[in-house]
N, C-alpha and C positions, 0 to 999 in steps of 0.2 A: 911338452911346451907348445908344440904346434897345434894340437887339439885344443888346448885351453885357450889359445889365442883365437881360434875359430869359434869356439863356444862364446867368447866374449863378443866377437863381431856379430854373431847370431843374435845374442841378447840385445845388443845395440840396434840391430835392424828391427827386431820385434818391438822394441820400445819406441823407435821412431815411427813405425807403422801405426802403433797404438795411439800415438800422440796425434796422428793425422787422420785416423780411421773415420772420425765423424765427418770430416770434410771429403775424404776420398771415396767412401763406400756409399752408394746411393740408397735412399730409403725406398723400399719396394712396397707398393700397395697391391692388394689382390681382391677380386670379387668375381662372382658369377653374373654374367649379363642376363637380361631377360630371355635371351635366346637359349641359354644354357652353356654358353662358352665360358671357359676360364680366362680371366683377364689379369695380366700383371702390368703395372704402370709405375714409371718413374717420372716425376714432374721436374723439369729443368728448363729454366728460362734464360740460361747463359747465352745461347745462340738461337736465332729465329728459325729453328729446324724442327721437323717432326719425323721420327722413324717409327714405322709400324710393321709388324709381321703377323701372319696368321699361319700357325702350324697345324697340320692334320695327321693323325695316325693313318697314313696311306702310302707308306714306303714300299719298296720292292718285295718285302716279305709277305705282303698281302696279295701278290700275284698268285693265280692258279699255276700249278706246276707245268701245265701245258700251254700257258699264256704268259710267259715271262715277257716283260716289256710293256704290258698294259698300264701298270701303275706309273711308270716313267713317262710314257707318252701322254697319259691323262694330265699329269702335272705340267708337261712341256707345252701342251696346246692351250693351257688356260688363257694365256694373254695373246693368243693368235686368232681371236675372234670371240665376241661376246654379244649378247642381246643389244642391238642397236649400234654396234661398234664392229667395224671391220678390223683386220690386222693393222692396216695403215692408220686407221682412226685412233687405235690404241697407242701405237708408237709415236705418231705425231702429237697426240693430245698430251702424253707424258713429256715429250721433248719440248713442246712449246712453253711449258711452265717450269722448265729446268728440274723436273723431278726424275727419279730413277726407280725402275722396277728391278727386283732381284728375286732370289729364291734359293732354296736348297732341297736336296733330295738324297735319301739314303735308305737303308733297310727298314728303318722304323717310321720315318715321317717325310712328308712333303710340305713345303712352306713357300709362301710368296711374301715378299717384302716390298716396302715403299719408303723412299726418302723424298721429302718435299719441304719447301718453305712453309712456315707455319702461319703466314698471313692468310686471312680467310679466303681470298679469291683463289690462290694457288692451291691451298690445302683442300678446299671443298671440291675443286675440279679433279684433283688427283685421287681423292678418296672416292668420288663417284665412279671414276674409271676402275679403281681397284675393286669396289664393291661389285660392279657388274662382271668383271673378269672372274672374280672368285665365286659368285653366286649364280651367274647366268652364262656360263661358257657355252659355245656353240659346237665346237669340234668340227669345223667345216670339212667336208669330204675331200675337196681338192687340196687343202692344206695338209690333211692327214696323209694323203698319198705322197705329197712332196716330202714331208718330214720322215715318213717311213723310208723313203729312198735314201735320204741323207743319213739316217741312223743305221740302216743296213750297210751302207758303204763304210761308215765309221767302224761298225762291228767287224766287218770283214777285214778291214785294215788292222784292227786290233788283234785279230787272230794270227797275224804274222809277227807281232812284236813279242819278244820274250817276256817282258814284264807283265803284259796283259795275259799271256798264256799262263804264267806262273800264278798270277792272282786268281784266275778262274779255277785252276786246278787246286790251289790252296783252299779256297772257299768250299769246294766240294769235299775235299778230304777232311776238313775240320767240321763241316756241318752236314754230313752225309744224311739225306732224307729230311732235313729241317729247312724251312723256307729261307733262312739266312743264306743257304747255299745258292739260291737263285741268283743269276747275274743281275746287277742293279739295272742295267739298261736293256735286259733281255738278250736273246740271241737272234741271229739273222733269220732263222727259219720261223721262229715264233712271231717275231715282229712283222714279218711279211704277211701274216694271216690276221693281223689285228684289224678290226672294223670300227666304224663310228659307234655302232651299237655296243661293242665291248667297252669303249671309253665312257660312253653315257651310263652304262650299267655300273661300272666301277665307280664313277663319280657319285651316282645316287646312293651307292652302298656305303661309301667311305668318307665322303666330304660332308660330315654331319656337324651341326652346330654344337651339340653337347660333347663332341670330341675335340673341338677346336681350342687352340691355345692362342690368345691374342696378346701380343706384347706391344707396348706403347711406350716410347721414350722421347721426351723433349718438351717443346714449348706449347703445351696446352694445360688447361686446368683439369681437375678431377671430373668435373661435370662434362667438359668437352670430351674427355677420354671415355667416359661412359657412353656418350652418344656415338663416338667413333666405333667402339667395340660392337655396339648393337647394329649400327649401319652395316658393318662388314659381315655379320653373321646371321641376321634375322631371317634371311631368305635362303639359307643353306638347306639342303634336303632334310627331310624328316624320315628316318628309317630306324629299324632295329639295330642294336649294336653289332658290329662285325665279330666274327668268331675270334677268340683270343689265340695268340700264337701258342704252339706247343712248347713244352719246356726243352731247352737245349740239354743234350747229354754232356755233362761236364767232364766225364772221362771218356777218351776216345782211344782206340787201339793205335799203337805205333804203326806208322806207314811211311813209305818212301817211294816217290815217283821220280824217274829220271826220263826226261822228255828230250828227244833229239831236236836240235835247232842249230842253224849255222852261225849264230851269234859268236862273236870273238870271246865273250866271257860267259861264265856260268852265272845264272840268276838263281839265288837260293832263298827259299822261304822256309821257316820252321815255326810251328806254333800249335795252339790248341785253344779251345774255348777258355776265356779269361774271367771277366767280371761283368756284372750288370752295373748300370749307372748308379743305382742306389745301394750297392753292396756296402755292408758295414766295414769291409776291409779296403774301401776305396783309397783312403789317404795313405796307409802303409804301402799299398801296391803302387800308388802313384809316385810316392817318394822313392820307393825301392827301384822302380823302373827307371827313374831319372838317373840313379846310380849305375844300374846295369847297362842300359843302352839308350836312354832317352835324353841324356844330357849332352849330346854332341861330343865334342872333343874331350870332355871331362868324364865320359862314361867309361866303365870297366871294359866293355866289349871293344870300344875304340882303342883303348890302351893295349889290350891283349892282341887284337887282330891287326890293327893298322900300325900302331907306333912301335910295338915290340918286334913284329914279324913281317910287316909290310905286305900282308896277304889281301888287303882290300883298301880302297880309298875311303869308302864309307861303310859302316856297319851300324845297325840300329835295333832297337826293340821298342814296342809300344803296346798298350792296351787300347782297344776300341770299345768303350763301355756303351752298351745299348740296353733296351728294355730287358731282353734276355742277355745272358753273358756273351758279350762280343769277343772277338778274337784277341788273343795275346800272340803277337807276331814278332819274330826276329828275321832280319833280312840283310843281304849283302850281295855284291857282285864281285867276282874274282876271276882270274885266268883260269881256263879250263883245266890246265895241268895241275893246278894247285887247289881245285875245288874240294876234294875230299879232305885235304889237310885243313883247309879253312873251316869246312863243316864240322870236323871233329873238334876243332878248337872252340867253335861257338858252342857246341854241345857241352864240352868240358867246362867252359866258363859259366854257362847257365847252371849246370849241375852243382858246381861249387858254390855259386851264389845262393841257390835254393837250400843247399845243406847248411851253409854257414852264415848266410846273410851278409850285409855290408860291414865294413869296419866302422868304428866310431868316427874316424877321420873322414871317411867318405860320407857318412850320414850328416855330419855337421856342415861340411862343405855344400852338400846338396840342399840342405834346408836353407842355408844362407843365400844360395843362388835363387831358389824358388821364391823365398820371401822377398828378397831384393827386387825381383822382377815382377812381383804381383801388381804394383801400380800400373804397369804397362798393359795389363790385361783389362783394365777398366778406364782407360784414358780417352775413350771416345764414346759418343752416343751409339755408334753402330756396335761396338764391342759389348756395351752394356745391354743393348737390345738382344744380342745373341745369348747373353747369359740369362736374360729374362725368359727367353724361349726354352732354354735348357731346363731352368728351374721349374717352369710350368709343366713342360711336357713329362719330365721324369719325377714329378712330385717331390722335389727337393725342398728343404726348409727355406722360407723367405730370408733367413739369416745366413744363407750359404756364403755369400760374399764377405759378410762380417766375420764369419767363422773360419774362413779358408786359411789364413796365415797361422791362426792359433792351432788349428788341427795339424797343419804341417809341422809346426814347431814341437808339438807333443809326440810325434812319431819317434819311437826308439828302435834300436837294433833288433831286439827280441820280437817286436811287433812286425817288422818287415820280414824277418825270417819265418815267423809263424804264419803270416798271411800268404807268402809265397808257397810255403809247404802245403797250405790248404787248397791253393788254386792251381799250382803248376807242378805237373809230374814230368820231369825231364825224360822219363822212360816211356811216356805215352804221348808222343808228339807226332804231328804230321809234317813231313818234309817233302818239298818239291824242288827239283833241280831242273831248270830249263837250260839246255846247252851243256849237258853233263859231259864229263870225259868219255870219249867213245869207247875206250877199252873197258869202262865200267858199266856200259849200257846193258840193260836187260831187254825185255820185250816192250817196254813202255815207249810209245811213239806219240 
């Protein structure tokens, strides 16, 4: 009876969403600018604001193995000096019109974003600054030296923190030899050697118009959006396409590292390569992981590890979908003396989930929560802009937002079980324990 009631609630939620989808889901327009950039645009005149972002395939995985940190510093210094504009000119110019610069950086991509009033005076000034920052960065020597000092200090501090140590070791274990293993911000030794020439060379090689994704959301017309996209990309460097990333090895050997640390708790990470952003199994894996460890207090891992046995305050799992298969990761912190018990329980819970999949009750409840929460994913211009960037960068269909709840609702138990069996082998996972029980320590330090 409980499952039937949940199924009825799910049907009601799906019907309610379908009834409002035309109003809630934005219409996405797409084209190529004259510069070669891909443009995604949603026109919305509800508020007098404009949000714009430009994403570039220039993330940390494009660093050379002996120059990690170049990609990150290139991105970081973009708005710290451009042709005709000092660092102070840029910050004051943006602040004076009430605009905001932002950005993002990960293994795959670097992005710069702008939020501004859509009135012509403010918009034009903000876009002029953004265009120069993006297309005519200077990478001033003095500012590079200052930022290198700051980054190195931050990296050295991170080397003392158990969560940072665990993450770095985990990435190496999962992606041994692949560029995804490179630290996103570099390491202290390599950052110390970076020069202005390194940044300029990386910029010319990777910040190309034909690789750019321009996302535009807000109070402008299609004609104005076309002008904006061209303005932001027509002077980007012209160069050959960068080398494609090598394929990720989907199956890794089982490994376990136990790293000494004086932390009061053990920090545990377990995982392996998971899925790419365009994987056909995306929705079964997404829904399945919500049940396993992505759903917070309603997840199976939380129930088994925290509620039933009190072995951790928080335990989670998630997929990081990238161009190549990003990591599937389970994590928790627990008292050192119970680290092995908690780790074995996590492994057992994962193995059972991969072997049997979720129950029908778990699946119905998860779909109800995901579908019910979907409107909150697109309830602001900024959130929609982020989706435009993802859709464009990962070549997802323009109907992605329209299809989301339908594809979630269609997932069944067999699909979840089969998708996890294809992607996750509980016997071939990397495990990292920072602050492991001393009596269990081997040679790893």
